[in-house]
N, C-alpha and C positions, 0 to 999 in steps of 0.2 A: 308550400310553407319551405324553407331552406332548413335541411336538418343543419343540426346542433356538432361543431367538431368537439369531440370528445378525445381527441390524440391526448396522449400525456406528455410535458414536458420531456425534452432530452436529458438523455442522466440521470431519469429518473427509475426505480423500480422497474416500474410501468415498461416504459422506453426500453428498457433490456427486455422484458419480453416480448417486445415489438416487433426485435428483432431479425433477421431471416429464420427459416424454422429450422435448421440443425444448428440454433443457437438461441434453443428458447431456456429461457433464467426461471430462477424459483420465485415465491411470493415474497415478501419485505420478512425480513428475522424479526422472531419473537421478541428476542431482546437483544442490546446492543453485546459483543463482545468486551470482557471485561478484565480478559489474562490472553495470551498466547494460545496454549488445551481451547478455550471455547471457541480463538477465530480458528485453529485447524480445524476443529469439530463441523464449525459452519463450512469453511473450505471443502470438507474432505465429502458433505453430504451436495457439494458443486459436484464434484467429481465422478462423484458414484454415477455414472450413466453408461449408456451406450455408442453414443458417436464416439466419435475420433479424436476428438478436439474440444476442448471446455474458452467461451467468451469471455474477454473482458464483462459484456453485457451479464452474464451469469454471476459471476466472479463479484460485480458489485450490487447485485441483487442478493445477493447474501448476506452483505454485512449491513447495507441499506447506504440509501441516500442522505442521512443526517450524520453516519458516522465518520468522521475526517479523521480522527486519531486511529480508529481501526482500521481504515484504510490504507493511512501513510504506512502503519506497521505491518503489514499484510502486503504492500507493495516493494517493502524493505528488505521481508523475510525473503518475495520470493524472485529479487537479484539476488540478494544472498546465497541462494542455494545454487543448484545447480541447473537451474532452468536459465543462469544468466549467459549457459554453454548454445540456449538456442537463439540461431542470429537476429541480431536487432531486437530481442526482449530488452536487452537494460534500458535503450534508447525508447523503447515505448513506454518501458516503466517510468522514465524521465518524464514524459509529456503527463502524465496520468499525475505526478508527483508534483511536478510546477504548474500541475490547472489548479491542483487540488489544494496546495499549499496557496496560492493567491487569491482562491475565494475564501480561505481561511482568515487572510489577510485584509479583504474588504468586510467581511463580518457578515458570509452569508451562512445560512441556516440549513440550506442544501445544496449538495454539490453537484456540478453540471459537467457530463463530458458528452463530445459531439457522437453521434453516432457511427460515426466511420471508425471509431476509437472503439467504441462499444463491441464491433462487430468483429475485429481484430481475436486472433485465438490464440492456444496454446496446446503442445499435444496432452490429451486428457490421461494417457498413460505415465507421462513423464511427472503431471503434478501429482498424481495420486503418489510415485515413487518418491515425491517431493515430501509426500507430508506422511512419509510412513518414515522419512529419514529425519523431518524437525521432529517429531513427537517426543524420543526421550532426553533431548535439550531441551526441550518446553517444558514438562513438569520440573527439570533441575531450576530452570530462569525462574517461573511463578514462583516457586517457592523462598527465591529470592527477595522478591521484588513487596513493596507497602507502600502506603501514603507518608510522605517526610519531605521536606524542603519544600510547600507547597508553592513557594515565590516564584520557583522554575517551572510550575507548568500551569502555573491560574492566570488570568488578567493579561499584564504585558509578556510576561514569560511563555503563555502559550503563541502569543503574536510573534516570538523571537526567535522559537523552534521552526515556527510557519515559516519565518523569515530566511533562516539558515539552511531548511529543507528545499527552498526554492533555489538559494543557491549552489546546493549540493546538485537538484537536478538539474541548472543549466552547466554545470560542466562535465553530466555525467557521458556525454554523446563522446567527450575527447575521451575520457578516461576509457571507453572499448579499446583503444587501443594500445593502454599499457597493460598485461597479465594480471589481473585479481583485482584489480584497483575498483572495478564496477562491482564485484563483493566484498570491500570494504565500503564503499558506499553505501550500497543494500544494509549491512549491517548495522552501520550508524541511522539512516534511516527507520530502520525496523525498531531502535534502543530508541529514536526521539517517539515517535509513534506509540511504544509499550509505556512509554515514559507518560504519556498523554493519560494512555487509556487505567494504567496502574496509581495515576497519581504521583509516581517516585520521581521526586526533583532530584535524588543523588542516581540515579541512570541518565535523567537529561546532563548533568553537569560533566557524568561519566562521557556519555555520546560529545558534546561540546570540546572535548580534550583530546577525542580522538580523530573528530573533526579537526582541529588542528593543529593535532601530528602530522595528519595524514596531507594535510596542505602544505605543511613545511617539507616534509619527505617528496612531494611533488616538485613545488617549487627550486627545492636544494638540487634535486635529479636532473630537473629541465635546464638550471644557472650551472 
């Protein structure tokens, strides 16, 4: 009798755990992050290990495969952080954002990422340093957020954010050529993700403003 195939679908937390032995992920999160401090706490548990590198699969397992908004916030925060100095990391983050945003637009309940992407890694020590660097500002930012202007983050507003993030992700490989522009794009992505997580439409409006201003400055500088 044939044995039934019980392999988990790619991109799920289980798939992340089935990555190479030096890329073991944890179990699915007990709850979805509702602010920046909670997200950093989840990430801190992921970075607390003996291996020299932390894999994308471990990070995905930390936030869960249903957590579109927290993942957008997380990748944006990491791109805006000193991790953006790791060669190729902004482009890697852009690929993740593009895949997640695209799946948000088509209404998927769980996002999917290819195995080769889940197996990519960043230095664990650098990740821990970034978390420590972000904690003070996370507490300050969380105090400013509250549910408001729901139209900006619910229904069509959510899809508009996903489309904007997709466009930003498409531009990011080119932004690596311009100093600090990747960090600005990461900050904008994290703001959109945080706006969705906290249901703060005012933050989404601010992120749109920064996106438009940054695009205008880049276009003016090129021409």
